[in-house]
C-alpha positions in Angstrom: 92.0 199.9 135.4 92.9 196.7 137.4 92.5 193.2 138.2 92.0 192.1 141.7 95.2 191.6 143.3 96.8 192.8 140.2 98.4 196.5 139.7 96.2 199.5 138.8 97.3 201.5 135.7 98.8 205.2 135.8 95.4 206.7 135.2 93.8 204.4 138.1 96.7 205.0 140.1 96.3 209.2 139.5 93.1 209.4 140.5 93.6 207.0 143.7 96.4 209.5 144.6 94.6 212.6 144.2 91.7 211.8 146.4 93.8 211.0 149.3 95.9 214.0 148.3 92.7 216.5 148.3 91.5 214.6 151.5 95.0 215.7 153.6 94.7 219.0 152.2 90.9 219.2 153.2 92.5 218.6 156.7 94.9 220.8 156.8 97.8 218.8 156.2 100.8 219.2 154.2 101.7 216.9 151.3 105.3 216.1 149.7 105.4 215.8 146.1 108.8 214.9 145.1 110.1 214.6 141.6 111.3 217.1 139.2 109.6 220.3 139.9 108.4 218.7 143.3 108.0 220.4 146.9 106.3 220.2 150.1 102.6 221.9 149.8 99.7 222.8 151.5 96.4 224.5 151.1 95.7 228.2 152.4 92.6 227.2 154.1 93.7 225.3 157.6 97.3 226.4 157.7 98.2 227.7 161.2 100.9 229.3 162.8 103.2 226.1 164.1 102.7 224.4 160.5 103.8 227.7 158.5 107.1 228.1 160.9 107.8 224.5 160.4 107.5 225.1 156.3 109.3 228.1 156.3 112.5 226.4 158.3 112.9 223.9 155.5 113.8 226.0 152.9 112.1 228.7 150.0 108.6 229.2 150.8 106.3 230.6 148.3 102.3 231.5 148.3 100.9 230.0 145.4 98.1 231.9 143.6 96.1 231.7 140.5 96.4 234.5 137.7 92.9 235.8 138.6 93.5 235.9 142.2 97.3 237.7 141.6 95.6 240.3 139.3 93.2 241.3 142.1 96.1 241.8 144.4 97.9 244.0 141.7 100.7 241.3 140.8 102.3 242.1 137.9 102.5 239.0 135.9 102.2 237.6 132.2 102.0 234.0 132.7 98.7 232.0 132.7 100.2 229.5 135.4 100.2 229.6 138.8 101.8 232.9 140.3 104.5 232.4 143.0 105.0 234.9 145.9 108.2 234.7 148.1 106.9 234.3 151.6 108.1 237.2 153.5 108.5 237.5 157.2 105.6 239.9 157.3 103.2 237.2 156.0 102.1 235.3 159.1 99.1 232.9 158.8 96.5 235.3 159.2 98.0 237.5 156.5 98.3 234.5 154.2 94.6 233.7 154.3 93.4 237.4 153.8 95.9 237.0 150.6 93.9 233.9 149.4 90.1 234.4 150.7 88.9 237.9 149.0 86.3 238.5 152.2 88.5 240.7 153.6 89.9 242.7 150.5 87.9 245.8 151.3 89.2 246.1 154.9 92.7 245.6 154.0 93.0 247.0 150.4 96.9 248.2 150.6 98.6 244.9 151.3 101.2 245.1 148.6 103.1 245.5 146.5 103.9 242.2 145.8 106.5 240.6 143.1 105.8 237.4 141.4 108.6 235.2 140.6 109.9 235.5 137.1 110.3 232.0 136.5 108.1 229.4 135.3 106.2 227.8 138.1 107.4 224.4 138.9 105.0 221.4 138.6 104.1 221.1 142.2 102.5 224.7 142.2 100.4 223.4 139.2 99.2 220.4 141.0 98.6 222.1 144.2 96.1 224.4 142.5 94.3 221.5 140.9 94.2 219.3 144.0 93.0 222.3 146.3 90.1 222.8 144.0 89.4 219.1 143.8 89.3 219.3 147.8 86.6 222.1 147.5 89.0 224.6 148.6 90.1 228.1 147.5 92.5 227.5 144.9 95.5 228.9 147.0 98.6 227.1 148.7 102.1 227.1 150.1 104.9 225.9 148.1 107.9 224.9 149.8 111.2 224.0 147.8 114.4 222.3 149.5 116.9 219.4 149.3 115.1 216.3 148.4 116.4 214.3 150.9 115.5 217.3 153.6 111.6 217.2 152.5 111.6 213.5 152.5 113.0 213.5 156.3 110.2 215.8 156.9 107.5 214.3 155.6 108.3 211.1 157.5 108.9 212.7 160.9 105.3 214.3 160.1 103.5 211.1 158.7 102.6 213.0 155.6 101.4 211.9 152.6 104.1 211.5 149.7 102.5 211.7 145.9 105.2 211.3 143.2 104.6 214.2 140.6 104.8 211.1 137.9 101.7 209.4 140.0 99.5 212.6 139.1 100.8 213.2 135.5 97.9 211.2 134.3 95.1 213.0 135.9 93.9 215.0 133.2 93.6 211.7 131.0 91.7 209.9 133.9 88.4 211.4 132.5 86.0 212.9 134.3 83.8 211.6 131.5 84.2 208.2 132.3 81.1 207.3 134.2 79.8 203.9 135.5 76.0 203.7 135.7 75.4 202.7 139.2 71.5 202.9 139.9 68.3 203.1 138.4 64.8 203.6 139.8 61.4 205.0 138.7 60.8 207.9 140.6 57.4 209.5 140.1 57.8 213.5 140.4 55.0 216.1 141.3 55.2 217.6 137.4 56.1 214.3 135.7 54.9 210.9 137.0 56.6 209.1 134.2 60.4 209.5 135.3 63.3 207.4 136.0 66.4 208.6 137.7 69.5 206.7 136.4 72.8 207.5 138.5 76.4 207.6 137.0 79.6 207.5 139.0 82.7 209.3 137.4 85.9 207.5 137.3 87.7 210.5 138.9 86.4 210.1 142.4 84.0 213.0 142.0 80.3 213.0 143.5 77.5 211.1 141.1 76.0 212.9 138.3 72.2 211.9 137.6 69.8 211.8 134.5 66.2 212.1 134.8 64.5 210.4 131.8 61.0 211.4 131.4 58.7 209.1 129.5 60.3 207.1 127.1 61.8 209.7 124.1 62.7 207.9 120.7 66.7 207.7 120.4 66.4 208.1 116.9 65.5 211.5 117.2 67.3 214.9 119.0 65.9 214.3 122.3 64.4 217.7 124.1 67.0 217.8 126.9 68.1 220.0 129.8 71.9 220.3 131.2 71.6 221.5 135.0 74.3 222.0 137.3 73.2 221.5 140.8 72.3 224.3 143.2 71.5 223.6 146.6 70.3 227.0 147.2 68.2 227.4 144.6 67.1 223.7 143.8 66.5 222.8 147.5 66.0 225.9 149.6 64.1 228.2 147.0 66.7 230.9 146.8 65.8 234.1 145.2 69.5 235.0 144.3 69.4 232.9 141.3 67.0 231.1 138.7 67.9 227.6 139.0 65.0 226.3 141.1 62.5 228.0 138.5 64.8 226.5 135.8 64.8 222.8 137.2 61.5 222.4 137.9 60.5 224.5 134.9 62.3 222.2 132.5 61.2 219.1 134.1 57.1 220.5 133.3 58.2 221.3 129.8 59.8 218.0 129.4 56.7 216.4 130.5 54.5 218.5 128.5 56.2 217.9 125.4 56.0 214.2 125.8 59.4 213.1 126.8 63.1 214.0 127.2 66.0 214.3 129.7 67.4 216.2 132.1 71.0 216.0 133.1 71.7 216.9 136.6 75.6 217.4 137.2 77.3 217.6 140.6 79.0 220.9 139.5 77.6 223.3 142.2 78.4 227.0 141.8 79.4 226.6 138.3 82.2 224.0 139.3 83.3 225.9 142.4 81.5 224.3 145.1 79.2 225.2 147.7 81.5 226.9 150.1 83.1 229.0 147.3 79.8 229.5 146.0 78.6 231.2 149.4 82.1 233.0 149.4 81.2 234.2 146.1 77.4 235.5 147.6 79.3 237.4 150.2 81.4 239.3 147.5 78.4 240.0 145.3 76.8 241.5 148.4 80.1 244.1 148.4 79.3 245.0 145.0 80.9 242.6 142.9 79.1 241.1 139.9 79.1 236.9 139.9 81.9 236.5 137.2 84.0 239.3 139.5 83.3 237.5 142.5 84.4 234.0 140.7 87.4 235.7 139.5 88.4 237.6 142.7 88.2 234.0 144.2 90.9 232.8 142.3 88.6 230.7 140.0 87.5 230.8 136.2 84.0 232.6 135.6 82.9 228.9 134.8 84.6 225.8 136.0 82.1 223.5 134.8 83.1 220.2 132.5 80.5 219.0 130.1 81.9 215.7 129.4 79.9 213.7 132.0 76.6 215.1 130.6 77.6 213.9 126.7 78.6 210.2 128.5 75.2 210.0 130.0 73.6 211.0 126.9 75.5 208.8 124.9 75.1 205.4 127.4 71.1 206.5 127.1 71.3 206.0 123.6 71.3 209.7 122.6 73.8 211.6 120.1 71.9 214.9 119.4 69.8 216.9 121.6 67.0 220.0 121.3 68.8 222.0 124.4 67.1 224.1 126.5 69.1 226.8 127.6 69.8 230.4 127.1 73.5 229.9 127.2 75.2 229.8 123.8 78.6 228.5 125.7 76.7 225.5 127.0 75.8 224.7 123.2 79.3 225.1 122.2 80.8 223.2 124.9 78.2 220.2 124.4 79.1 220.0 120.6 83.0 220.1 121.4 82.4 217.0 123.5 80.6 215.2 120.6 77.2 215.7 121.2 75.3 217.4 118.1 72.8 220.3 119.1 70.1 220.3 116.9 68.2 223.1 118.2 68.7 225.9 121.1 65.1 225.9 123.1 65.0 229.3 124.9 64.4 228.4 128.9 64.0 231.9 130.5 61.9 233.0 133.9 61.0 236.7 135.0 63.6 238.1 137.2 62.9 239.1 141.0 64.3 242.0 142.8 66.9 239.6 144.3 68.4 238.1 141.0 67.5 241.0 138.5 71.4 242.1 138.3 72.7 238.4 138.3 70.3 237.8 135.4 71.6 241.4 133.6 75.0 239.8 134.2 74.7 236.6 132.5 73.2 238.8 129.4 75.8 241.4 129.2 78.8 239.8 130.0 78.2 235.9 129.4 76.1 236.4 126.2 72.7 234.6 127.5 69.9 234.9 125.8 67.7 236.7 128.4 
């Protein structure tokens, strides 16, 4: 990192620039990412007719999609990197939004055919997708490539943020698992009066993660633990579309009854796609797609969560082994991959209801959950 008044290191600079860039994308503004493989970029969300036309006039324009979203649009591609579709005259702002957002797929089933660029996508395309996800937006955007001087003049005239690609190169190494403890307090819970909440702030600028320590579990033995990703609709509102609220409250009860343990509450809503995109996924589920299909139609992976924060919180609290309360074998593998030994998998299932029966069946059949 850096000393007050000193220079920041590459990782810290990358985080700072990424946060600024994500904020600009959320405001509907374009960014200039200069450097080898660079260009002018903007998120599809918020792009208007005037901004689109101004970007078109600068040079070669492309719609940038993830391979998952491109596959939904029947775009033939063999790449695992972002897919580029050259902007066509017919592609106005509403059409571009419909290509990025699957909510209207069933209303506009024949928008193609589309042909992907055959060359490898430039670095700016990959960074654009990452920044859009960071901003909680749909993972799709616009890329314009032109002479560097032309793009620089346009960015200066519009007051656009300029983030050199070199400054983002260290972003992957900046560490979602680098956490700083920021607060701790005793918080008696209805089912666990002896509970303390510890808050940890990630170095990557994401929302704080929480560790709820119940009782005083010994550090030398595998601790009974639950990793729970936040779910506003299930945890707070009692949504019947998922089993998250039951899993959260059931884990707290079970840990208290067992004499102690820890519940890690990760700020990774909707398997890491964010609340707004989770609501979009719900709409797709109402159209007949399962939870995995819905995420992928939006352009995301089936599960975008990171488990480094969970491992970092456990280590900070003095635990290096767990008895993990989960039905998800992938969660066991992911936690062990980041250095936490899973001594035992403890089943943690609840009965289905009429609203989440299909959701739970999908988790069982397609994700291998023990349900």
